C-alpha positions in Angstrom: 87.0 64.4 126.4 89.3 65.9 123.8 89.0 66.4 120.1 91.6 67.3 117.6 92.1 67.5 113.8 93.9 64.5 112.3 95.0 63.7 108.7 92.4 62.9 106.0 91.6 59.2 105.4 93.8 57.0 103.2 91.1 56.7 100.5 91.2 60.5 99.9 95.0 60.4 99.8 95.0 57.6 97.3 92.6 59.4 95.0 94.7 62.6 95.2 97.8 60.7 94.4 96.1 59.1 91.3 95.1 62.5 90.2 98.6 64.0 90.4 101.4 64.3 87.8 104.2 61.8 88.4 106.9 64.4 87.7 105.8 67.4 89.8 103.3 65.6 92.2 100.8 68.5 91.6 97.1 67.7 91.2 95.9 68.1 87.6 93.9 71.2 86.6 91.6 72.2 83.7 93.8 75.1 82.8 97.6 75.3 83.7 98.3 71.6 84.7 96.0 69.9 82.1 96.7 66.1 81.9 98.1 65.3 78.5 98.6 61.8 77.0 101.9 61.0 75.3 101.9 58.6 72.2 103.3 55.9 74.5 100.1 56.1 76.7 101.6 57.8 79.8 100.0 61.0 81.2 101.7 64.0 82.6 100.7 67.7 83.2 101.2 70.3 80.5 103.7 72.3 82.6 106.1 69.4 83.0 105.8 68.3 79.3 106.6 71.8 78.1 109.7 71.9 80.3 110.8 68.5 79.0 110.3 69.5 75.4 112.5 72.6 75.9 115.4 70.4 76.9 115.8 69.2 73.4 115.6 65.5 73.9 111.8 64.8 74.6 111.7 61.5 76.5 108.8 60.0 78.4 109.6 60.2 82.2 108.1 56.7 82.7 109.2 54.5 79.8 111.9 56.7 78.2 110.2 56.5 74.8 111.5 59.2 72.4 108.9 61.8 71.3 111.2 64.5 69.7 108.8 65.0 66.8 105.8 65.5 69.0 104.4 69.0 69.8 103.0 69.5 73.3 100.1 71.6 71.9 99.0 68.7 69.7 98.8 66.1 72.5 95.4 64.7 73.5 93.8 65.8 76.8 93.0 63.0 79.3 89.3 63.8 79.8 88.8 60.7 81.9 91.0 62.2 84.6 89.4 65.6 84.2 85.9 64.0 84.9 87.2 62.5 88.1 88.8 65.7 89.2 85.7 67.2 91.0 85.6 64.2 93.4 89.2 65.0 94.4 88.0 68.3 95.7 84.9 67.0 97.6 84.6 67.8 101.3 86.7 65.4 103.5 85.8 64.7 107.0 88.7 64.5 109.4 88.8 62.0 112.2 88.2 62.4 116.0 91.2 61.3 118.0 89.0 60.2 120.9 86.2 58.3 119.2 87.6 57.7 115.7 84.4 59.0 114.1 84.1 61.7 111.4 84.3 65.3 112.7 80.9 66.4 111.2 80.2 69.4 113.4 81.9 72.6 114.5 81.3 74.3 117.8 81.5 78.1 117.3 81.6 78.6 121.1 84.4 76.2 121.9 86.1 76.8 118.5 86.5 73.1 118.1 85.5 70.3 115.7 83.1 67.6 117.1 82.0 64.1 116.1 78.5 62.8 116.9 79.7 61.2 120.1 81.6 64.4 121.2 78.4 66.3 120.6 76.0 64.1 122.6 78.2 62.8 125.4 79.3 65.6 127.6 79.4 68.6 125.4 78.0 71.7 127.2 74.4 72.7 126.3 73.6 76.0 124.8 76.6 76.2 122.5 76.3 77.3 118.9 77.0 74.2 116.7 77.1 74.0 112.9 77.6 71.3 110.4 81.3 71.1 109.4 80.5 71.7 105.7 78.5 74.8 106.6 81.3 76.2 108.8 83.8 75.6 106.0 81.6 77.3 103.3 81.0 80.3 105.6 84.7 80.6 106.3 85.5 80.4 102.6 83.1 83.2 101.8 84.5 85.3 104.6 88.1 84.8 103.6 87.3 85.4 100.0 85.8 88.8 100.8 88.8 89.7 102.9 91.2 88.7 100.1 89.1 90.8 97.7 89.6 93.8 100.0 93.3 93.3 99.9 93.1 93.2 96.1 91.3 96.5 96.2 93.9 98.1 98.5 96.7 97.0 96.2 95.0 98.4 93.1 94.6 101.8 95.0 98.3 101.7 95.8 99.1 100.9 92.2 97.1 104.0 91.1 99.0 106.2 93.5 102.3 104.7 92.2 101.3 105.5 88.6 100.5 109.0 89.6 104.0 109.2 91.2 105.6 108.1 87.9 103.8 110.8 86.1 105.3 113.2 88.6 108.7 111.6 88.1 108.4 112.5 84.4 107.8 116.2 85.2 110.6 116.2 87.8 113.0 114.8 85.3 112.2 117.5 82.8 112.6 120.1 85.4 116.0 118.7 86.5 117.4 118.6 83.0 116.2 122.1 82.3 117.9 123.4 85.5 121.1 121.5 84.5 121.0 123.1 81.0 120.6 126.6 82.6 123.6 126.0 84.9 125.7 124.8 82.0 124.9 127.9 80.1 125.8 130.1 83.0 129.0 128.1 83.5 130.0 128.7 79.8 129.2 132.5 80.2 131.4 132.7 83.3 134.2 130.9 81.7 134.2 133.3 78.7 134.0 136.3 81.1 136.9 135.0 83.1 139.0 134.6 79.9 138.2 138.1 78.7 138.8 139.7 82.1 142.3 138.2 82.2 143.0 139.6 78.7 141.9 143.1 79.6 144.6 145.7 79.0 142.9 149.1 79.5 140.5 150.9 81.8 137.5 150.8 79.5 137.7 147.1 79.1 138.1 146.4 82.8 135.1 148.7 83.6 133.0 146.9 81.0 133.9 143.5 82.6 133.1 144.9 86.0 129.6 145.8 84.8 129.2 142.4 83.4 130.2 140.7 86.7 127.8 143.1 88.5 124.9 142.2 86.1 125.6 138.5 86.5 125.5 138.9 90.3 122.2 140.8 90.0 120.7 138.0 87.8 121.7 135.5 90.4 120.1 137.5 93.2 117.0 138.0 91.1 116.8 134.3 90.4 117.1 133.5 94.1 114.6 136.2 95.0 112.2 134.8 92.3 112.5 131.4 93.8 111.6 132.7 97.3 108.6 134.6 95.8 107.5 131.5 93.9 107.7 129.4 97.1 105.5 132.0 98.9 103.1 132.0 96.0 102.9 128.3 95.9 102.1 128.3 99.6 99.1 130.6 98.9 98.0 128.7 95.8 95.0 126.4 95.6 95.0 122.7 96.2 95.9 121.7 92.6 99.2 123.4 92.9 99.9 121.7 96.3 98.9 118.4 94.7 101.5 119.0 92.0 104.2 119.7 94.6 103.1 116.6 96.4 103.5 114.6 93.2 107.0 115.9 92.7 107.9 114.9 96.3 106.4 111.5 95.7 108.4 111.2 92.5 111.6 112.0 94.3 110.9 109.3 96.8 110.1 106.9 94.0 113.4 107.9 92.3 115.2 107.1 95.5 113.5 103.8 96.0 114.1 102.7 92.4 117.8 103.2 92.5 119.5 99.8 92.1 121.4 98.4 95.0 125.1 98.3 94.1 127.2 96.0 96.1 131.0 95.9 96.1 132.7 92.6 95.5 134.9 91.2 98.3 138.3 92.8 98.6 139.9 89.4 98.4 138.7 88.9 94.8 141.5 88.6 92.3 141.9 91.5 89.9 141.9 89.1 87.1 138.3 88.2 87.8 137.2 91.8 87.1 136.5 93.7 84.0 139.6 95.7 83.6 138.3 97.9 80.8 137.5 101.5 81.7 133.8 102.1 82.6 132.3 104.3 79.9 129.7 106.9 80.5 127.2 108.3 77.9 125.9 111.9 78.1 122.2 112.0 78.8 119.8 114.8 77.8 116.1 115.6 77.8 114.6 117.2 74.7 111.0 117.6 73.5 109.7 115.0 75.9 112.4 112.5 74.9 115.3 111.1 76.9 118.4 111.2 74.7 121.5 109.0 75.3 124.5 110.4 73.3 127.2 108.5 71.6 130.2 107.2 73.6 132.5 108.6 71.0 132.3 112.1 72.5 131.8 112.0 76.2 131.1 115.2 78.0 132.2 115.2 81.7 130.4 118.5 82.4 126.9 117.2 81.7 124.6 114.6 83.2 125.9 111.2 82.2 124.8 107.6 82.3 127.1 104.7 83.2 126.7 102.1 80.5 125.0 99.0 82.0 127.1 96.0 82.8 124.9 94.2 85.3 122.1 91.8 84.6 119.7 89.7 86.7 118.2 86.3 86.6 115.1 85.2 88.5 115.2 81.5 89.4 112.1 79.5 90.3 111.2 75.9 91.0 107.8 74.6 89.9 106.3 78.1 90.1 107.9 79.0 93.4 110.3 81.9 93.1 113.7 81.3 94.8 115.0 84.8 94.3 117.0 86.9 91.9 120.7 86.6 91.0 122.7 89.8 90.0 125.6 89.3 87.7 128.3 91.8 86.8 129.4 91.2 83.2 132.9 91.8 81.8 131.6 93.6 78.8 134.9 93.6 76.8 134.3 89.9 76.3 132.0 88.6 73.5 130.6 85.9 75.7 129.4 88.7 78.1 127.8 90.6 75.2 126.1 87.4 74.1 124.8 86.8 77.6 123.5 90.3 77.8 121.6 89.8 74.5 120.1 86.5 75.9 119.0 88.2 79.1 117.2 91.0 77.1 116.1 88.9 74.1 117.4 91.6 71.8 118.7 89.1 69.2 115.7 86.8 69.3 116.7 83.8 71.6 116.1 84.4 75.3 116.9 82.7 78.6 113.3 83.2 79.8 111.5 79.9 80.7 114.7 77.9 80.1 115.4 75.1 82.6 118.7 74.1 84.1 120.4 71.1 82.3 122.6 69.5 84.8 125.3 69.9 87.5 128.9 69.9 86.3 130.9 69.5 89.5 129.9 72.6 91.5 128.6 74.4 88.5 124.8 74.8 87.8 124.6 74.7 84.0 122.2 75.8 81.3 122.9 74.4 77.9 120.2 76.1 75.7 118.1 79.2 75.1 114.6 79.4 73.7 113.8 81.0 70.3 110.7 82.8 69.2 108.9 79.5 68.3 109.6 78.2 71.9 112.2 75.8 70.6 115.5 75.0 72.2 118.5 76.9 70.8 122.1 75.9 71.5 124.0 77.7 68.6 126.0 80.8 69.6 124.6 84.2 68.7 128.1 85.6 68.1 131.2 84.2 66.5 134.7 83.9 67.9 133.7 83.3 71.5 136.5 83.2 74.0 137.7 79.8 75.3 140.7 78.6 77.1 144.2 80.1 77.0 144.3 83.6 78.5 140.6 83.5 79.3 140.8 80.4 81.5 140.7 81.0 85.3 140.6 78.8 88.4 137.0 78.1 89.6 136.0 80.4 92.3 132.6 80.9 94.0 130.2 83.0 91.9 132.0 82.9 88.6 129.8 82.8 85.5 131.4 81.0 82.6 130.7 79.4 79.2 130.4 75.6 79.3 130.5 73.0 76.6 127.3 72.2 74.9 126.2 68.8 73.4 123.9 69.2 70.4 124.8 66.4 68.1 126.0 62.7 68.0 128.7 60.9 66.0 128.3 57.7 64.1 128.9 55.7 67.3 126.1 57.5 69.2 128.5 59.5 71.3 127.6 63.2 72.1 129.8 65.8 70.3 130.6 68.8 72.3 131.0 72.4 71.1 132.3 75.5 72.7 130.6 78.0 70.4 127.1 77.9 72.0 124.8 79.8 74.4 125.6 77.4 77.2 126.7 78.8 80.5 127.1 77.9 84.2 127.3 79.5 87.6 129.9 78.2 90.1 128.5 77.6 93.6 131.8 76.9 95.3 135.5 77.5 94.9 137.2 74.2 93.8 141.0 73.7 94.0 142.5 72.4 90.8 139.5 73.1 88.6 139.8 75.5 85.7 136.9 77.3 84.0 137.7 77.8 80.4 135.6 81.0 79.6 134.5 83.1 82.7 132.8 86.3 81.6 131.2 87.6 84.8 130.6 87.2 88.5 127.6 87.0 90.8 127.6 90.1 93.0 124.4 89.4 94.8 122.0 86.5 95.2 124.6 83.6 95.2 122.5 82.0 98.0 119.7 81.7 95.4 122.0 79.7 93.1 123.1 77.5 95.9 119.4 76.8 96.8 118.6 75.9 93.2 121.7 73.7 93.1 120.3 71.5 95.9 117.0 70.9 94.1 116.2 67.5 92.7 115.5 67.1 89.8 117.7 70.0 88.7 115.7 70.2 85.5 112.8 71.9 87.3 115.0 75.0 88.1 113.7 77.6 85.7 114.7 81.2 84.7 111.3 82.9 85.0 112.7 86.5 84.6 115.8 88.2 83.3 117.0 91.7 82.3 119.3 94.6 82.8 120.1 96.6 85.9 120.1 100.3 85.1 122.8 102.3 86.9 122.3 105.8 88.4 122.4 109.0 86.5 125.0 111.4 87.8 126.9 114.6 87.0 
């Protein structure tokens, strides 16, 4: 006699299918995937309708009726489906492969499901047997408690991490203070060296000799003071040790937070790279504030910050994260500056929650952004965007380029294209003979994420769920 778990009955499958959205195939919910009725009478989940509305042309997926003037928030909830929803989640008996009956029991000793015939025809006596529903409910409670413990552990780790960040703040202030002291000493030594070279008599040279000796004594005293301080710290109470520990944690956090910088392949054309000189801004710490100085007067002798030129996009499909894409922008181009503003949302419109529009050859294209009212935006943020001519380049894998956008129709119903828009695309493959008219950056990491998204069908479910700026390292 053998028993095994098989698929649920067809009636359950049919009910589940009837309670699922035709676009994403997910079962309706009372919160996120609420069933909403379009004016044409067809029902879809809230998530899919919001995604369709953002594309600009709001068509019913079933009958293609146009609903451009309809707001998703104003649509009626299909309460009839919500009332049936609890039945979709009722306990389902699986079938015994041997007898075809419902597996209504669970043997805790054998760790196997049983039907009535399995239980009373040959099953060993003395085993602990429970109702299947009882077993499932007990397991649910057990797993729930274990998951809650994991939540607690994660919260504890987050508290430790927040403490490390506080230590990072103290460490940063200490580092900037030390750097300022070193710069002052460097300036004093430079002046002393100049004056020593200009000395022309015995008195002057003797004075400078004393100055050098005093400087040496200060250095030795400082070193000695450090040693004494270290010994004192070793004897100090636990709070002092805790502070040192926090600084060490902060250092480790600093290291772990450094962005991964990958070099592009050596075979890449120099024309594909930003040929402008990388600018660095002097960085300083004063009165608890981190100051980034103007690029007009760079200071190579002080801590500096390489101006950011790398952004990231997080791509997801129906709530499932595919991964992050890192893009190096050619910041001398206005299209790159516009793309940076879209990634950060600094000018209003953003790429967050926008869905891919279509595939153009081997390019995955987005043709709109989203404004503050959650409406699709296609118009450019900046004027005089680059296009064609000296900006055009052959299509190579990983190039990020401006693409044409279609936001209006002529008198014949034909779409009118425009090149001055927020539309962009990412090339997934090098294509001989194809020219991209306005490349402004290149994927330096995560191209496999773009390729995975490119294979998804429908492509309009590919969504940018996060975006932002990659901060470079601070260096001397």
